[in-house]
All heavy atoms as TSV, in Angstrom:
chain	resi	resn	atom	element	x	y	z
A	1	PRO	N	N	227.989	115.625	-83.110
A	1	PRO	CA	C	226.901	115.590	-84.088
A	1	PRO	C	C	227.074	114.433	-85.075
A	1	PRO	O	O	228.187	114.015	-85.363
A	1	PRO	CB	C	226.980	116.933	-84.795
A	1	PRO	CG	C	228.207	117.618	-84.287
A	1	PRO	CD	C	228.789	116.813	-83.197
A	2	ARG	N	N	225.922	113.954	-85.552
A	2	ARG	CA	C	225.951	112.884	-86.540
A	2	ARG	C	C	226.407	113.434	-87.885
A	2	ARG	O	O	226.072	114.546	-88.254
A	2	ARG	CB	C	224.555	112.289	-86.749
A	2	ARG	CG	C	224.026	111.505	-85.620
A	2	ARG	CD	C	222.656	110.874	-85.861
A	2	ARG	NE	N	221.780	111.593	-86.758
A	2	ARG	CZ	C	221.219	111.046	-87.848
A	2	ARG	NH1	N	221.452	109.808	-88.169
A	2	ARG	NH2	N	220.395	111.744	-88.601
A	3	THR	N	N	227.158	112.628	-88.609
A	3	THR	CA	C	227.547	112.992	-89.965
A	3	THR	C	C	226.750	112.126	-90.916
A	3	THR	O	O	226.796	110.893	-90.834
A	3	THR	CB	C	229.055	112.749	-90.172
A	3	THR	OG1	O	229.779	113.488	-89.198
A	3	THR	CG2	C	229.480	113.182	-91.554
A	4	VAL	N	N	225.985	112.765	-91.786
A	4	VAL	CA	C	225.166	112.026	-92.749
A	4	VAL	C	C	225.366	112.619	-94.138
A	4	VAL	O	O	225.722	113.798	-94.284
A	4	VAL	CB	C	223.669	112.062	-92.370
A	4	VAL	CG1	C	223.413	111.381	-91.046
A	4	VAL	CG2	C	223.143	113.476	-92.322
A	5	SER	N	N	225.139	111.798	-95.134
A	5	SER	CA	C	225.256	112.266	-96.513
A	5	SER	C	C	224.094	113.199	-96.837
A	5	SER	O	O	223.082	113.230	-96.130
A	5	SER	CB	C	225.250	111.083	-97.479
A	5	SER	OG	O	223.959	110.488	-97.506
A	6	LYS	N	N	224.252	113.936	-97.920
A	6	LYS	CA	C	223.202	114.848	-98.355
A	6	LYS	C	C	221.914	114.079	-98.645
A	6	LYS	O	O	220.824	114.517	-98.281
A	6	LYS	CB	C	223.674	115.586	-99.609
A	6	LYS	CG	C	222.981	116.857	-99.882
A	6	LYS	CD	C	223.671	117.577	-101.034
A	6	LYS	CE	C	223.306	119.031	-101.015
A	6	LYS	NZ	N	223.973	119.779	-102.076
A	7	GLN	N	N	222.035	112.917	-99.277
A	7	GLN	CA	C	220.854	112.103	-99.594
A	7	GLN	C	C	220.196	111.573	-98.328
A	7	GLN	O	O	218.976	111.565	-98.209
A	7	GLN	CB	C	221.222	110.940	-100.527
A	7	GLN	CG	C	220.033	110.095	-100.941
A	7	GLN	CD	C	218.982	110.902	-101.693
A	7	GLN	OE1	O	219.299	111.640	-102.622
A	7	GLN	NE2	N	217.732	110.777	-101.294
A	8	GLN	N	N	220.998	111.132	-97.370
A	8	GLN	CA	C	220.440	110.621	-96.114
A	8	GLN	C	C	219.709	111.736	-95.371
A	8	GLN	O	O	218.636	111.516	-94.818
A	8	GLN	CB	C	221.544	110.035	-95.234
A	8	GLN	CG	C	221.014	109.353	-93.987
A	8	GLN	CD	C	222.123	108.713	-93.165
A	8	GLN	OE1	O	223.298	108.754	-93.521
A	8	GLN	NE2	N	221.749	108.131	-92.048
A	9	LYS	N	N	220.277	112.941	-95.375
A	9	LYS	CA	C	219.633	114.087	-94.718
A	9	LYS	C	C	218.280	114.359	-95.382
A	9	LYS	O	O	217.283	114.601	-94.705
A	9	LYS	CB	C	220.527	115.316	-94.812
A	9	LYS	CG	C	220.063	116.472	-93.962
A	9	LYS	CD	C	220.900	117.713	-94.160
A	9	LYS	CE	C	222.251	117.587	-93.532
A	9	LYS	NZ	N	222.991	118.876	-93.528
A	10	LYS	N	N	218.259	114.278	-96.712
A	10	LYS	CA	C	217.024	114.494	-97.464
A	10	LYS	C	C	215.983	113.422	-97.124
A	10	LYS	O	O	214.804	113.722	-96.916
A	10	LYS	CB	C	217.349	114.474	-98.956
A	10	LYS	CG	C	216.267	114.926	-99.855
A	10	LYS	CD	C	216.788	114.961	-101.303
A	10	LYS	CE	C	215.709	115.397	-102.257
A	10	LYS	NZ	N	216.196	115.457	-103.636
A	11	ASP	N	N	216.425	112.164	-97.049
A	11	ASP	CA	C	215.520	111.053	-96.721
A	11	ASP	C	C	214.955	111.184	-95.308
A	11	ASP	O	O	213.768	110.941	-95.071
A	11	ASP	CB	C	216.231	109.708	-96.864
A	11	ASP	CG	C	216.595	109.373	-98.301
A	11	ASP	OD1	O	216.047	110.003	-99.236
A	11	ASP	OD2	O	217.453	108.488	-98.497
A	12	GLU	N	N	215.808	111.572	-94.369
A	12	GLU	CA	C	215.355	111.741	-92.986
A	12	GLU	C	C	214.365	112.895	-92.877
A	12	GLU	O	O	213.387	112.804	-92.140
A	12	GLU	CB	C	216.553	111.957	-92.059
A	12	GLU	CG	C	217.384	110.706	-91.884
A	12	GLU	CD	C	218.620	110.920	-91.034
A	12	GLU	OE1	O	218.910	112.080	-90.647
A	12	GLU	OE2	O	219.306	109.924	-90.753
A	13	ALA	N	N	214.621	113.973	-93.611
A	13	ALA	CA	C	213.705	115.110	-93.611
A	13	ALA	C	C	212.330	114.675	-94.119
A	13	ALA	O	O	211.296	115.049	-93.555
A	13	ALA	CB	C	214.258	116.246	-94.470
A	14	GLN	N	N	212.324	113.842	-95.163
A	14	GLN	CA	C	211.063	113.349	-95.715
A	14	GLN	C	C	210.340	112.454	-94.706
A	14	GLN	O	O	209.121	112.529	-94.566
A	14	GLN	CB	C	211.305	112.593	-97.025
A	14	GLN	CG	C	210.029	112.145	-97.714
A	14	GLN	CD	C	209.157	113.319	-98.119
A	14	GLN	OE1	O	209.634	114.244	-98.768
A	14	GLN	NE2	N	207.894	113.292	-97.731
A	15	ARG	N	N	211.088	111.620	-94.004
A	15	ARG	CA	C	210.483	110.763	-92.969
A	15	ARG	C	C	209.797	111.600	-91.908
A	15	ARG	O	O	208.695	111.290	-91.467
A	15	ARG	CB	C	211.549	109.894	-92.284
A	15	ARG	CG	C	211.884	108.640	-93.013
A	15	ARG	CD	C	212.950	107.861	-92.296
A	15	ARG	NE	N	212.465	107.235	-91.069
A	15	ARG	CZ	C	213.269	106.625	-90.214
A	15	ARG	NH1	N	214.568	106.553	-90.427
A	15	ARG	NH2	N	212.771	106.069	-89.130
A	16	LEU	N	N	210.459	112.676	-91.488
A	16	LEU	CA	C	209.886	113.539	-90.458
A	16	LEU	C	C	208.623	114.221	-90.971
A	16	LEU	O	O	207.614	114.267	-90.276
A	16	LEU	CB	C	210.910	114.576	-90.000
A	16	LEU	CG	C	210.465	115.514	-88.882
A	16	LEU	CD1	C	210.053	114.733	-87.634
A	16	LEU	CD2	C	211.572	116.499	-88.560
A	17	ARG	N	N	208.655	114.737	-92.209
A	17	ARG	CA	C	207.461	115.369	-92.785
A	17	ARG	C	C	206.321	114.355	-92.900
A	17	ARG	O	O	205.172	114.665	-92.579
A	17	ARG	CB	C	207.774	115.959	-94.166
A	17	ARG	CG	C	208.543	117.253	-94.111
A	17	ARG	CD	C	208.630	117.943	-95.457
A	17	ARG	NE	N	209.226	117.126	-96.498
A	17	ARG	CZ	C	210.536	117.054	-96.748
A	17	ARG	NH1	N	211.392	117.761	-96.028
A	17	ARG	NH2	N	210.980	116.299	-97.721
A	18	ASP	N	N	206.641	113.144	-93.357
A	18	ASP	CA	C	205.619	112.099	-93.484
A	18	ASP	C	C	205.004	111.764	-92.128
A	18	ASP	O	O	203.782	111.623	-92.012
A	18	ASP	CB	C	206.206	110.827	-94.112
A	18	ASP	CG	C	206.555	110.987	-95.577
A	18	ASP	OD1	O	206.108	111.971	-96.212
A	18	ASP	OD2	O	207.292	110.117	-96.096
A	19	LEU	N	N	205.850	111.637	-91.114
A	19	LEU	CA	C	205.351	111.324	-89.780
A	19	LEU	C	C	204.435	112.432	-89.272
A	19	LEU	O	O	203.351	112.165	-88.763
A	19	LEU	CB	C	206.523	111.134	-88.808
A	19	LEU	CG	C	206.133	110.915	-87.346
A	19	LEU	CD1	C	205.340	109.624	-87.182
A	19	LEU	CD2	C	207.364	110.924	-86.461
A	20	ARG	N	N	204.863	113.675	-89.430
A	20	ARG	CA	C	204.047	114.801	-88.958
A	20	ARG	C	C	202.700	114.823	-89.665
A	20	ARG	O	O	201.659	115.050	-89.034
A	20	ARG	CB	C	204.792	116.121	-89.166
A	20	ARG	CG	C	204.096	117.295	-88.522
A	20	ARG	CD	C	204.948	118.537	-88.511
A	20	ARG	NE	N	205.325	118.986	-89.824
A	20	ARG	CZ	C	204.533	119.680	-90.642
A	20	ARG	NH1	N	203.300	119.971	-90.277
A	20	ARG	NH2	N	204.962	120.070	-91.815
A	21	ASN	N	N	202.711	114.533	-90.959
A	21	ASN	CA	C	201.454	114.504	-91.710
A	21	ASN	C	C	200.557	113.348	-91.251
A	21	ASN	O	O	199.346	113.525	-91.119
A	21	ASN	CB	C	201.728	114.414	-93.209
A	21	ASN	CG	C	202.281	115.707	-93.765
A	21	ASN	OD1	O	201.998	116.784	-93.254
A	21	ASN	ND2	N	203.081	115.604	-94.805
A	22	LYS	N	N	201.138	112.177	-91.003
A	22	LYS	CA	C	200.349	111.031	-90.522
A	22	LYS	C	C	199.723	111.323	-89.166
A	22	LYS	O	O	198.611	110.892	-88.874
A	22	LYS	CB	C	201.222	109.774	-90.428
A	22	LYS	CG	C	201.528	109.145	-91.753
A	22	LYS	CD	C	202.401	107.928	-91.579
A	22	LYS	CE	C	202.859	107.399	-92.919
A	22	LYS	NZ	N	203.855	106.326	-92.772
A	23	LEU	N	N	200.462	112.037	-88.329
A	23	LEU	CA	C	199.951	112.385	-87.003
A	23	LEU	C	C	199.024	113.596	-87.050
A	23	LEU	O	O	198.412	113.937	-86.047
A	23	LEU	CB	C	201.120	112.670	-86.047
A	23	LEU	CG	C	202.028	111.489	-85.717
A	23	LEU	CD1	C	203.243	111.957	-84.938
A	23	LEU	CD2	C	201.271	110.420	-84.951
A	24	ASP	N	N	198.960	114.237	-88.208
A	24	ASP	CA	C	198.129	115.424	-88.415
A	24	ASP	C	C	198.467	116.512	-87.391
A	24	ASP	O	O	197.596	117.043	-86.696
A	24	ASP	CB	C	196.642	115.065	-88.364
A	24	ASP	CG	C	195.750	116.179	-88.892
A	24	ASP	OD1	O	196.208	116.937	-89.777
A	24	ASP	OD2	O	194.608	116.309	-88.410
A	25	LEU	N	N	199.768	116.824	-87.310
A	25	LEU	CA	C	200.251	117.826	-86.368
A	25	LEU	C	C	200.908	118.976	-87.116
A	25	LEU	O	O	201.468	118.787	-88.191
A	25	LEU	CB	C	201.294	117.212	-85.421
A	25	LEU	CG	C	200.847	116.075	-84.523
A	25	LEU	CD1	C	202.042	115.491	-83.789
A	25	LEU	CD2	C	199.790	116.546	-83.549
A	26	THR	N	N	200.862	120.147	-86.519
A	26	THR	CA	C	201.629	121.272	-87.027
A	26	THR	C	C	203.080	121.098	-86.575
A	26	THR	O	O	203.377	120.271	-85.696
A	26	THR	CB	C	201.095	122.608	-86.482
A	26	THR	OG1	O	201.310	122.634	-85.061
A	26	THR	CG2	C	199.618	122.800	-86.807
A	27	GLN	N	N	203.956	121.913	-87.139
A	27	GLN	CA	C	205.343	121.860	-86.687
A	27	GLN	C	C	205.435	122.201	-85.204
A	27	GLN	O	O	206.186	121.567	-84.468
A	27	GLN	CB	C	206.209	122.817	-87.505
A	27	GLN	CG	C	206.480	122.319	-88.900
A	27	GLN	CD	C	207.392	123.242	-89.683
A	27	GLN	OE1	O	207.543	124.416	-89.360
A	27	GLN	NE2	N	207.991	122.707	-90.730
A	28	ALA	N	N	204.652	123.167	-84.762
A	28	ALA	CA	C	204.677	123.561	-83.347
A	28	ALA	C	C	204.198	122.424	-82.447
A	28	ALA	O	O	204.764	122.187	-81.371
A	28	ALA	CB	C	203.827	124.801	-83.130
A	29	GLU	N	N	203.165	121.711	-82.886
A	29	GLU	CA	C	202.640	120.601	-82.088
A	29	GLU	C	C	203.646	119.453	-82.017
A	29	GLU	O	O	203.830	118.846	-80.958
A	29	GLU	CB	C	201.308	120.112	-82.669
A	29	GLU	CG	C	200.181	121.113	-82.503
A	29	GLU	CD	C	198.950	120.775	-83.323
A	29	GLU	OE1	O	199.069	120.095	-84.382
A	29	GLU	OE2	O	197.849	121.208	-82.921
A	30	LEU	N	N	204.300	119.162	-83.142
A	30	LEU	CA	C	205.309	118.101	-83.126
A	30	LEU	C	C	206.495	118.521	-82.265
A	30	LEU	O	O	207.045	117.700	-81.520
A	30	LEU	CB	C	205.764	117.752	-84.540
A	30	LEU	CG	C	206.731	116.570	-84.638
A	30	LEU	CD1	C	206.091	115.287	-84.102
A	30	LEU	CD2	C	207.205	116.373	-86.070
A	31	ALA	N	N	206.854	119.779	-82.347
A	31	ALA	CA	C	207.957	120.281	-81.517
A	31	ALA	C	C	207.647	120.086	-80.041
A	31	ALA	O	O	208.526	119.705	-79.260
A	31	ALA	CB	C	208.199	121.761	-81.822
A	32	GLU	N	N	206.398	120.325	-79.667
A	32	GLU	CA	C	205.996	120.134	-78.275
A	32	GLU	C	C	206.144	118.672	-77.864
A	32	GLU	O	O	206.640	118.364	-76.786
A	32	GLU	CB	C	204.558	120.602	-78.091
A	32	GLU	CG	C	204.105	120.649	-76.660
A	32	GLU	CD	C	202.713	121.220	-76.512
A	32	GLU	OE1	O	202.405	122.219	-77.178
A	32	GLU	OE2	O	201.931	120.644	-75.723
A	33	LYS	N	N	205.720	117.756	-78.740
A	33	LYS	CA	C	205.847	116.325	-78.431
A	33	LYS	C	C	207.307	115.896	-78.306
A	33	LYS	O	O	207.650	115.061	-77.478
A	33	LYS	CB	C	205.164	115.481	-79.504
A	33	LYS	CG	C	203.656	115.532	-79.434
A	33	LYS	CD	C	203.057	114.415	-80.257
A	33	LYS	CE	C	201.562	114.368	-80.129
A	33	LYS	NZ	N	201.101	113.992	-78.798
A	34	PHE	N	N	208.161	116.456	-79.178
A	34	PHE	CA	C	209.583	116.108	-79.169
A	34	PHE	C	C	210.378	116.956	-78.173
A	34	PHE	O	O	211.567	116.755	-77.994
A	34	PHE	CB	C	210.177	116.289	-80.561
A	34	PHE	CG	C	209.857	115.177	-81.533
A	34	PHE	CD1	C	208.973	114.159	-81.236
A	34	PHE	CD2	C	210.457	115.160	-82.775
A	34	PHE	CE1	C	208.686	113.154	-82.143
A	34	PHE	CE2	C	210.191	114.157	-83.694
A	34	PHE	CZ	C	209.303	113.150	-83.370
A	35	ARG	N	N	209.702	117.928	-77.548
A	35	ARG	CA	C	210.323	118.836	-76.580
A	35	ARG	C	C	211.508	119.588	-77.168
A	35	ARG	O	O	212.600	119.629	-76.591
A	35	ARG	CB	C	210.700	118.087	-75.312
A	35	ARG	CG	C	209.462	117.551	-74.634
A	35	ARG	CD	C	209.705	117.071	-73.275
A	35	ARG	NE	N	208.419	116.684	-72.699
A	35	ARG	CZ	C	208.282	116.034	-71.599
A	35	ARG	NH1	N	209.340	115.691	-70.914
A	35	ARG	NH2	N	207.096	115.720	-71.150
A	36	VAL	N	N	211.251	120.171	-78.344
A	36	VAL	CA	C	212.224	121.032	-79.012
A	36	VAL	C	C	211.501	122.308	-79.437
A	36	VAL	O	O	210.277	122.373	-79.374
A	36	VAL	CB	C	212.851	120.345	-80.257
A	36	VAL	CG1	C	213.623	119.095	-79.857
A	36	VAL	CG2	C	211.802	120.013	-81.300
A	37	VAL	N	N	212.246	123.291	-79.871
A	37	VAL	CA	C	211.619	124.523	-80.361
A	37	VAL	C	C	211.085	124.281	-81.776
A	37	VAL	O	O	211.648	123.479	-82.525
A	37	VAL	CB	C	212.599	125.712	-80.341
A	37	VAL	CG1	C	212.980	126.063	-78.912
A	37	VAL	CG2	C	213.820	125.434	-81.172
A	38	PRO	N	N	209.996	124.947	-82.151
A	38	PRO	CA	C	209.413	124.745	-83.478
A	38	PRO	C	C	210.387	124.986	-84.629
A	38	PRO	O	O	210.324	124.301	-85.658
A	38	PRO	CB	C	208.251	125.738	-83.526
A	38	PRO	CG	C	207.847	125.886	-82.097
A	38	PRO	CD	C	209.144	125.818	-81.323
A	39	SER	N	N	211.311	125.916	-84.461
A	39	SER	CA	C	212.263	126.174	-85.546
A	39	SER	C	C	213.156	124.962	-85.815
A	39	SER	O	O	213.631	124.776	-86.942
A	39	SER	CB	C	213.108	127.413	-85.244
A	39	SER	OG	O	213.883	127.218	-84.080
A	40	ALA	N	N	213.372	124.121	-84.809
A	40	ALA	CA	C	214.158	122.902	-85.022
A	40	ALA	C	C	213.437	121.974	-85.999
A	40	ALA	O	O	214.057	121.420	-86.912
A	40	ALA	CB	C	214.413	122.186	-83.699
A	41	ILE	N	N	212.129	121.808	-85.820
A	41	ILE	CA	C	211.349	120.972	-86.731
A	41	ILE	C	C	211.445	121.533	-88.139
A	41	ILE	O	O	211.680	120.783	-89.107
A	41	ILE	CB	C	209.865	120.877	-86.283
A	41	ILE	CG1	C	209.744	120.287	-84.871
A	41	ILE	CG2	C	209.051	120.078	-87.285
A	41	ILE	CD1	C	210.171	118.850	-84.729
A	42	ASN	N	N	211.315	122.832	-88.268
A	42	ASN	CA	C	211.406	123.476	-89.573
A	42	ASN	C	C	212.763	123.201	-90.225
A	42	ASN	O	O	212.828	122.837	-91.406
A	42	ASN	CB	C	211.178	124.981	-89.420
A	42	ASN	CG	C	211.187	125.703	-90.738
A	42	ASN	OD1	O	212.122	125.586	-91.512
A	42	ASN	ND2	N	210.141	126.462	-90.989
A	43	GLN	N	N	213.830	123.353	-89.479
A	43	GLN	CA	C	215.177	123.140	-90.024
A	43	GLN	C	C	215.409	121.679	-90.394
A	43	GLN	O	O	216.045	121.383	-91.399
A	43	GLN	CB	C	216.227	123.610	-89.023
A	43	GLN	CG	C	216.228	125.108	-88.842
A	43	GLN	CD	C	217.124	125.562	-87.714
A	43	GLN	OE1	O	217.528	124.776	-86.860
A	43	GLN	NE2	N	217.437	126.846	-87.692
A	44	TRP	N	N	214.896	120.761	-89.600
A	44	TRP	CA	C	215.055	119.335	-89.911
A	44	TRP	C	C	214.244	118.949	-91.133
A	44	TRP	O	O	214.708	118.203	-91.987
A	44	TRP	CB	C	214.650	118.470	-88.726
A	44	TRP	CG	C	215.480	118.676	-87.496
A	44	TRP	CD1	C	216.778	119.120	-87.437
A	44	TRP	CD2	C	215.086	118.461	-86.149
A	44	TRP	NE1	N	217.195	119.191	-86.134
A	44	TRP	CE2	C	216.186	118.786	-85.320
A	44	TRP	CE3	C	213.912	118.020	-85.559
A	44	TRP	CZ2	C	216.137	118.678	-83.941
A	44	TRP	CZ3	C	213.864	117.915	-84.180
A	44	TRP	CH2	C	214.966	118.235	-83.383
A	45	GLU	N	N	213.012	119.461	-91.212
A	45	GLU	CA	C	212.156	119.124	-92.364
A	45	GLU	C	C	212.684	119.723	-93.661
A	45	GLU	O	O	212.481	119.157	-94.723
A	45	GLU	CB	C	210.720	119.592	-92.129
A	45	GLU	CG	C	209.962	118.745	-91.153
A	45	GLU	CD	C	208.495	119.105	-91.065
A	45	GLU	OE1	O	208.062	120.112	-91.652
A	45	GLU	OE2	O	207.757	118.354	-90.398
A	46	SER	N	N	213.339	120.849	-93.579
A	46	SER	CA	C	213.879	121.478	-94.784
A	46	SER	C	C	215.211	120.852	-95.189
A	46	SER	O	O	215.685	121.073	-96.303
A	46	SER	CB	C	214.070	122.984	-94.563
A	46	SER	OG	O	215.148	123.219	-93.677
A	47	GLY	N	N	215.810	120.097	-94.281
A	47	GLY	CA	C	217.099	119.479	-94.567
A	47	GLY	C	C	218.271	120.413	-94.319
A	47	GLY	O	O	219.406	120.066	-94.623
A	48	SER	N	N	218.004	121.582	-93.758
A	48	SER	CA	C	219.091	122.524	-93.510
A	48	SER	C	C	219.931	122.140	-92.283
A	48	SER	O	O	221.058	122.607	-92.136
A	48	SER	CB	C	218.565	123.952	-93.359
A	48	SER	OG	O	217.736	124.079	-92.240
A	49	ARG	N	N	219.365	121.289	-91.428
A	49	ARG	CA	C	220.105	120.781	-90.266
A	49	ARG	C	C	219.906	119.278	-90.162
A	49	ARG	O	O	218.830	118.752	-90.458
A	49	ARG	CB	C	219.607	121.429	-88.974
A	49	ARG	CG	C	219.763	122.927	-89.001
A	49	ARG	CD	C	220.310	123.576	-87.837
A	49	ARG	NE	N	221.044	122.756	-86.903
A	49	ARG	CZ	C	221.498	123.229	-85.765
A	49	ARG	NH1	N	221.277	124.460	-85.435
A	49	ARG	NH2	N	222.166	122.476	-84.959
A	50	THR	N	N	220.938	118.599	-89.729
A	50	THR	CA	C	220.874	117.152	-89.522
A	50	THR	C	C	220.014	116.853	-88.301
A	50	THR	O	O	220.117	117.526	-87.275
A	50	THR	CB	C	222.291	116.588	-89.292
A	50	THR	OG1	O	223.098	116.913	-90.419
A	50	THR	CG2	C	222.257	115.079	-89.101
A	51	ILE	N	N	219.158	115.846	-88.418
A	51	ILE	CA	C	218.324	115.442	-87.288
A	51	ILE	C	C	219.213	114.686	-86.298
A	51	ILE	O	O	219.881	113.720	-86.681
A	51	ILE	CB	C	217.153	114.546	-87.760
A	51	ILE	CG1	C	216.279	115.308	-88.766
A	51	ILE	CG2	C	216.329	114.075	-86.564
A	51	ILE	CD1	C	215.194	114.464	-89.410
A	52	PRO	N	N	219.232	115.091	-85.037
A	52	PRO	CA	C	220.060	114.401	-84.033
A	52	PRO	C	C	219.622	112.947	-83.833
A	52	PRO	O	O	218.444	112.604	-84.000
A	52	PRO	CB	C	219.825	115.209	-82.758
A	52	PRO	CG	C	219.267	116.512	-83.211
A	52	PRO	CD	C	218.528	116.236	-84.477
A	53	GLY	N	N	220.581	112.124	-83.445
A	53	GLY	CA	C	220.319	110.705	-83.230
A	53	GLY	C	C	219.155	110.417	-82.296
A	53	GLY	O	O	218.288	109.600	-82.624
A	54	PRO	N	N	219.075	111.078	-81.125
A	54	PRO	CA	C	217.953	110.812	-80.231
A	54	PRO	C	C	216.593	111.137	-80.860
A	54	PRO	O	O	215.600	110.466	-80.598
A	54	PRO	CB	C	218.225	111.719	-79.029
A	54	PRO	CG	C	219.703	111.892	-79.031
A	54	PRO	CD	C	220.086	111.940	-80.497
A	55	VAL	N	N	216.563	112.150	-81.710
A	55	VAL	CA	C	215.305	112.487	-82.384
A	55	VAL	C	C	214.966	111.412	-83.417
A	55	VAL	O	O	213.799	111.068	-83.592
A	55	VAL	CB	C	215.375	113.894	-83.022
A	55	VAL	CG1	C	214.111	114.200	-83.815
A	55	VAL	CG2	C	215.596	114.947	-81.945
A	56	MET	N	N	215.984	110.848	-84.069
A	56	MET	CA	C	215.726	109.752	-85.014
A	56	MET	C	C	215.105	108.555	-84.282
A	56	MET	O	O	214.229	107.886	-84.816
A	56	MET	CB	C	217.007	109.340	-85.740
A	56	MET	CG	C	217.485	110.351	-86.771
A	56	MET	SD	S	216.251	110.786	-88.021
A	56	MET	CE	C	215.882	109.195	-88.733
A	57	VAL	N	N	215.543	108.320	-83.051
A	57	VAL	CA	C	214.953	107.244	-82.249
A	57	VAL	C	C	213.484	107.559	-81.974
A	57	VAL	O	O	212.616	106.681	-82.083
A	57	VAL	CB	C	215.745	107.031	-80.937
A	57	VAL	CG1	C	215.019	106.059	-80.018
A	57	VAL	CG2	C	217.151	106.542	-81.240
A	58	LEU	N	N	213.177	108.808	-81.632
A	58	LEU	CA	C	211.781	109.205	-81.410
A	58	LEU	C	C	210.949	109.008	-82.680
A	58	LEU	O	O	209.816	108.522	-82.614
A	58	LEU	CB	C	211.697	110.670	-80.983
A	58	LEU	CG	C	212.023	111.002	-79.551
A	58	LEU	CD1	C	212.016	112.510	-79.344
A	58	LEU	CD2	C	211.035	110.342	-78.612
A	59	ILE	N	N	211.514	109.365	-83.815
A	59	ILE	CA	C	210.801	109.178	-85.085
A	59	ILE	C	C	210.469	107.709	-85.291
A	59	ILE	O	O	209.344	107.356	-85.642
A	59	ILE	CB	C	211.626	109.750	-86.259
A	59	ILE	CG1	C	211.689	111.272	-86.162
A	59	ILE	CG2	C	211.038	109.310	-87.602
A	59	ILE	CD1	C	212.674	111.921	-87.123
A	60	GLU	N	N	211.451	106.832	-85.040
A	60	GLU	CA	C	211.218	105.394	-85.194
A	60	GLU	C	C	210.115	104.907	-84.261
A	60	GLU	O	O	209.261	104.110	-84.655
A	60	GLU	CB	C	212.513	104.625	-84.933
A	60	GLU	CG	C	213.540	104.820	-86.017
A	60	GLU	CD	C	214.875	104.163	-85.694
A	60	GLU	OE1	O	214.923	103.287	-84.802
A	60	GLU	OE2	O	215.873	104.551	-86.334
A	61	ILE	N	N	210.104	105.383	-83.031
A	61	ILE	CA	C	209.074	104.984	-82.069
A	61	ILE	C	C	207.697	105.438	-82.544
A	61	ILE	O	O	206.751	104.664	-82.549
A	61	ILE	CB	C	209.399	105.543	-80.664
A	61	ILE	CG1	C	210.630	104.852	-80.101
A	61	ILE	CG2	C	208.190	105.391	-79.738
A	61	ILE	CD1	C	211.206	105.490	-78.857
A	62	PHE	N	N	207.607	106.695	-82.949
A	62	PHE	CA	C	206.323	107.223	-83.416
A	62	PHE	C	C	205.862	106.514	-84.687
A	62	PHE	O	O	204.674	106.271	-84.860
A	62	PHE	CB	C	206.415	108.736	-83.649
A	62	PHE	CG	C	206.176	109.565	-82.428
A	62	PHE	CD1	C	207.187	109.769	-81.493
A	62	PHE	CD2	C	204.938	110.145	-82.188
A	62	PHE	CE1	C	206.970	110.535	-80.361
A	62	PHE	CE2	C	204.705	110.912	-81.066
A	62	PHE	CZ	C	205.730	111.102	-80.136
A	63	GLU	N	N	206.799	106.182	-85.588
A	63	GLU	CA	C	206.431	105.483	-86.826
A	63	GLU	C	C	205.799	104.126	-86.530
A	63	GLU	O	O	204.891	103.697	-87.231
A	63	GLU	CB	C	207.657	105.295	-87.739
A	63	GLU	CG	C	208.093	106.562	-88.424
A	63	GLU	CD	C	209.388	106.415	-89.194
A	63	GLU	OE1	O	210.222	105.541	-88.852
A	63	GLU	OE2	O	209.585	107.187	-90.141
A	64	LYS	N	N	206.272	103.460	-85.496
A	64	LYS	CA	C	205.708	102.157	-85.122
A	64	LYS	C	C	204.305	102.288	-84.564
A	64	LYS	O	O	203.515	101.363	-84.638
A	64	LYS	CB	C	206.610	101.471	-84.096
A	64	LYS	CG	C	207.919	100.996	-84.687
A	64	LYS	CD	C	208.803	100.384	-83.624
A	64	LYS	CE	C	210.138	100.001	-84.234
A	64	LYS	NZ	N	211.072	99.489	-83.242
A	65	GLU	N	N	203.997	103.454	-83.999
A	65	GLU	CA	C	202.696	103.685	-83.372
A	65	GLU	C	C	201.609	104.085	-84.369
A	65	GLU	O	O	200.441	103.984	-84.069
A	65	GLU	CB	C	202.815	104.747	-82.287
A	65	GLU	CG	C	203.720	104.360	-81.133
A	65	GLU	CD	C	203.205	103.171	-80.358
A	65	GLU	OE1	O	201.990	103.079	-80.133
A	65	GLU	OE2	O	204.027	102.312	-79.998
A	66	VAL	N	N	202.007	104.620	-85.531
A	66	VAL	CA	C	200.994	105.081	-86.511
A	66	VAL	C	C	200.859	104.122	-87.658
A	66	VAL	O	O	201.619	103.305	-87.936
A	66	VAL	CB	C	201.286	106.513	-87.051
A	66	VAL	CG1	C	201.089	107.516	-85.961
A	66	VAL	CG2	C	202.642	106.619	-87.668
């Protein structure tokens, strides 16, 4: 697992929330696109779990598209 600071985890959570809002998707819809369970999106957006590296790559790809 990736080790990130508390601030970095908070910043990444905000990036994910911003992306989901730009795409106008629910957590369940974003989970489907990322092929994860909806509770994972919830945990990442709340900052209670670190976003895995491969998901950060997906976020970067989606950010370039919107």
